[in-house]
N, C-alpha and C positions, 0 to 999 in steps of 0.2 A: 683441491683447487679446481680440478676439472669439473666436478659436480657444480661448484659455484659458478663457473664460467658457463656451463650448459644452462643452468637456471637463469642466468642473465640473458641468454639467448632466447629463452622462452618468454621472459619479461619483455624483451625487445619486440618479439612477435606480437604480444598483446598490445604493446604501445602502437605499433604500426597499424594493427587492425582497428584499434580505437580511433586513431587519427583518420584512417580511411573512411570509417563509418561517419565521423563528424563531417568530413569533407564531402561525402556523397549524399548525405541525407540531412534534412532539418529535423533532428531528433526532438526538438522542442515541439514542433508541429505534430510529429507522430505521438508524443506524449499527450498533447491536447486531444487528439482524435481518440486515443485509447481511453482517456479519462471521460470524455463525452459519452462514448459507448457504454462505459461501466455505469455512469450515472443514469443513463436511459434504462439499462438493465435493472438497476436498483429501483427505479421508478415503477417499472413494470411488475417487479416482484412485490413491491409494497401495494400496488393497486390490486393485484390478485389476492393478496391476503385480506385486504379490506372489503372487496366487493364479491369475491368468490368464496373464500374460506372463512370469512366473517371473524377475523381475529380482532378481538375487542381491545386487548392490552397494547398500548402504543409501545411500551418497553419491549415486549416480546416481538412485536412487529418490526421495530427498528433493529433489534438484535438479529433476527432472521434475515432481514433485508441486507444488512452489512455482511453477514456470513456468506450468503449466496453471491452478493456482489463481489466479494473478495475472491471467491473461487472462480467466478467468471473472469475477473481481472487477471488472475494467474494464467488461465487457459488462453485468453486473448494475448497476453504478454508473450507466452511461449510461441504461439502461432505467428505473431507479428515479428518476433525476433528471428524465427526460422525463415520467414520470407525475406527479411533483410539480408541474412547471411547467404541464402541460396542465390540471391542475385549477385553476390560477390564471390560465390564458391569457386568460380573459375579462376579468380585471382588470388585465392588463398595460398599462402606459402606453406607447403607441406614439409619443408626442410626443417623440422623441429627436432632437436637433439633427443636421444634416448636417455632420459633422466629418470632414475629410480630414487625417489625421495622418501619412500616408505609410506606409512599411514599418516592420517591427518590431512585436513583440508588446507589448501593454501589460499588465502584471501588477498587479492590484489587491492592496492589503495585506490579504489574508485572514488568519485566525487560523491560522498555520502553526507554532505553537510545538511541538505534539506531533510534527509531521513532522520538525522540525529535531532533536528528541531522538533520532531514529533514527540520526543521524550518530554520536552518542556510543556507541550500541550497536555500530555497525559498527566504529568505532575500537577498542573494547574487544575485539571478536571477532578483529580483525586482529592485535592485540597478543598474544592468546592463541595464535594460529597461529604467530607469529614465535617465541614462547618454545618452543612444541612442536617447531618445525623446527630450532632451534639446539641442542636438548638431544641428548645422545648416545643413540642408539637402544637400546644395551644397558642404559643406566641406566633408561630408561623401562620396559623389560621387568622389570628387577630391582625397580623401585619402582612397582608398579601403582597406588599412590595417585595418582600424577600423571594416569594415564588416567581414574580416577574423577573427579578434580578437573576435568579438561577436559570430561568428559561433563556434569557438573553445570553448569559455566559455559555450555556451548553450549546446554543445555536452557533455562536461565534467561534468557539473553540472546535466544535464538531465540524463546521464547514471548513475551517482552516486545516484540520487534520485530513479531511477528504481531499482537499487541494494538494497537500503534500503527498498523499498516498497515491492518488490516481493520475495526477497531471505531471508528475516528475518523470524525466526521461532517464534518470540514473539507473533505475531497475531495468529498463529496456536495454540500455547499453550493456549492463552486466550480464543479463541473460543472453544477449546476442553473442558476447565473447565466449560464454560457456558453450553455447550451441556450436559456434565456429570451432572451438577446440575439440569438441566431440567429433566433428567432421574430420579434422586433421588426424585425430587419434585413430580413426577408422582406416585412414589411408597410409598411416606411417606407424612405426614401432615406437610409440610414445608411452612412457610409464611415469606420469606426473600426477600426484594426488591432487584432485580438484574437488571443489565443494558442490559442483553441479548447478544447473540452472535454477532448480527449485529453491535450494538453500540460499543461492545468491539473491533471488527475488525476495524471499522471506526476510533475509538479513537486512535488506534495504527498506522494507515496508512494515515490519511488525510494530515499530514504535508509533508511527502515525495511525496504523490500524487500531492499536490499543487505545490511543487518544480518541479516535472516532467512536469506538464501541463504548467507552466509558461515558463520553458526552451524550451519545444517542440514547443509551439506556437510562442515564440520569434524567435527560429531557423527557423521555417517555414516562418514567416513574413519577416525575413532578406533575406532568399533565394528567396522568391517571389518578393521582391523589387529589389535586386541587380542582381539576376540571374533568371529572369522569364522564360528563355528558358529551364532550367533544370527541370526534373520531379521526381527526387529523391535525397537523400543525397549523395549516392555513385557517382551519375553523377555530383553533385556539387563539390565533392572532386576531381574527375578526371579533371574537368574544371579548378579548382584552381591550380592543379599540372601541 
């Protein structure tokens, strides 16, 4: 019973910190700023691949761009959360009970609704790929409307996945709480199994990331196959119009 009571105290500490961060900062604005920076980073990576490294395959270019963008996003997320917590470090309550819950990570019920929606986007993109793969190649060439439809689906679903991935503040809040707890643990004898900031961030972002990667690679593959002469998505749009 004492362990249960102590664990409730830890949960209350998390709730107070979460409420304090919401009250002190506009987390939605912070999420928009982080997402904007990440998109600019991805644009720069894509431009380097196209103009400097001369990567011809759009599928490969989009895959590498999303990979580098996600790594940059995680680093910026960690730095940003650390800055938020450091500003509140003087007010952190270090009176956290000494709880030993053994191994295994404890996941708190954060607001992960937007992250779960990324799974729907991923399933829809996978379904589009299965339809394209089962279709006869000659029919696709004869009916180019199918290619246009796939391009539109990939663009819409991919853009939606990127919005869910980079502009949501859920991951920022989760990472901030994990960073804050690491500060508390360093100043007090606390033995509570935690998932860590990286696992918290990945847990909230892997589904929309998967949806974005599937859509981007599918879009690049379709463009590479039907319009090998184009070197970018805007050029493909101009060609279609």
